[in-house]
N, C-alpha and C positions, 0 to 999 in steps of 0.2 A: 504494501500499498505506499502511495506517496499523499503527499500533504505539500499543496503548492496557493498561493494568490495566484486568481485567474481573471480574467478583462470583461468587463462588460459586450454583451453582444457577439461573444465567440462561441463555437459548439460548445466549450465548455460550461459557461454560462447558461447556455439552453437545457445542456443535462441539468444543469441547477435550479434551474426554473422550474423543468418537470420535475423532479425532486421535491422540490420543498411542495410543490401542489400536490404529488400523492401525499405527501405526510400529512403534512401542514394545515394546506387549504380544503382536499376534495370531501375527508369525512365532514368536514363543518358544513359541507356545500358554497362551500365560496368559491371566487375565480381573482386574479392577481386583475388587476386592473392594467391597461398601456400606461395609465400618469403612474403608478406604484412602481412598474417596470423601470420607465425613464428614470425615473427618481433615483433609483439603483446604480446610474452611473457613476455618483460620488460617494459612494460603496466602497469600503473596501470586502471582497469576497476572497472567499476561504472553500477549498475543496479538498476532500479528500478523496482520489482514485485508486482500483485496483486494476492495472491497466490502462484500457479506456472509459474503464464503468464507474461512473461514479457513484460513490459510497456512502457519502454525510459529507457536507457544508453547515456554514454559516455569514454571516454579516456582521461587519463593524462598520458602525455609523460616528463620526465625531458628533459630540454632545457643544462639551468647548473646548478651550484648550489642553485640557489637563483627563477630559472624561470621554471615554469612548462607550457606546453602546451596543452591545452583542445583541444581533438580529437574528430571527429565519435559522436557530441551529437546526439541523434536521438528521438523521441517521437514518438509511434502509432499515428497514423492519426485520428481515432475515439477518443483519448483523452487528443488531440490537444487543449491547453486552460482550461484544467480544473488544473494547476496547478503542474504538477508532472513534467515540464521542469526547473520549479523555484525550486521545491523542490532537482529536480538533481543537478542544480547549487550550491543553498548552500552547499549542501554535498560535492560535489566535491570540493569549496573551503575552506571546512573545512576539508577535508582529505590533501589538498597542501599545509593550516597552517599546520598540525597536521605534515607534512613531514616536515615543514621547508622552505617553499616554502614563496618567499615575494612578488612575481609577477605572472598572469597568463596573458597568450595572447593565440590568437587562430586567426584562420584563418576564417573570419565567411563571410557564405553565404551572399550576398549584400541585401536578403528578410529576412535574419535573424536580420540585427544589429537591429534594434529596439528591438526586445526580449533582445539583450546580454547589450542593452544600460539602461535597464530598473533597472538591477543591481550593475552601474557605470563604464562597459565597456569603452571607448573610441576609437575613430577610428583611428588609428597610417597609415599616407601616402594615397598614392593613392590606387586605385580599382585598381587590377590585376583578373588576371584570372586563373582558378584552374578547375581541374576537367570539364572543357567547360563551367565553374557560375562563373560569376562575384564574386568575395570576396572582402573584406578588412580583414588588419590586426587588429587588438584591442586589446586591455592591461589594466587591471588593478592592483593598489599594494593591496593587501590581508589585 
């Protein structure tokens, strides 16, 4: 498996959109809008590949000069629990540090809080609803 930063609009990006749709959006009956996808040109796009097949992904969105937001973390169902998500998290944190960010935050689905806590992320504040699901704000100093 290889981890890499990918470019918006490439074949790898199209695979990333497809994976995120399959894992994060389709089960909720949601689609990406063209505007959402165009806005991702400014994101730091990260993906894990096995040869040419995408296994998982995430993106980083700068919030301000010191904070970056982890978004759209997704790993193929059949390879969850194999360490791919952990590898993506480590890779994303390293990229964030290399780009000068001191803190990473996210809106974590309630079902994923335990995963992020393993990496030192802490819940900040009360549960809220986003894309029809319970979420928590989480953050970590890098």
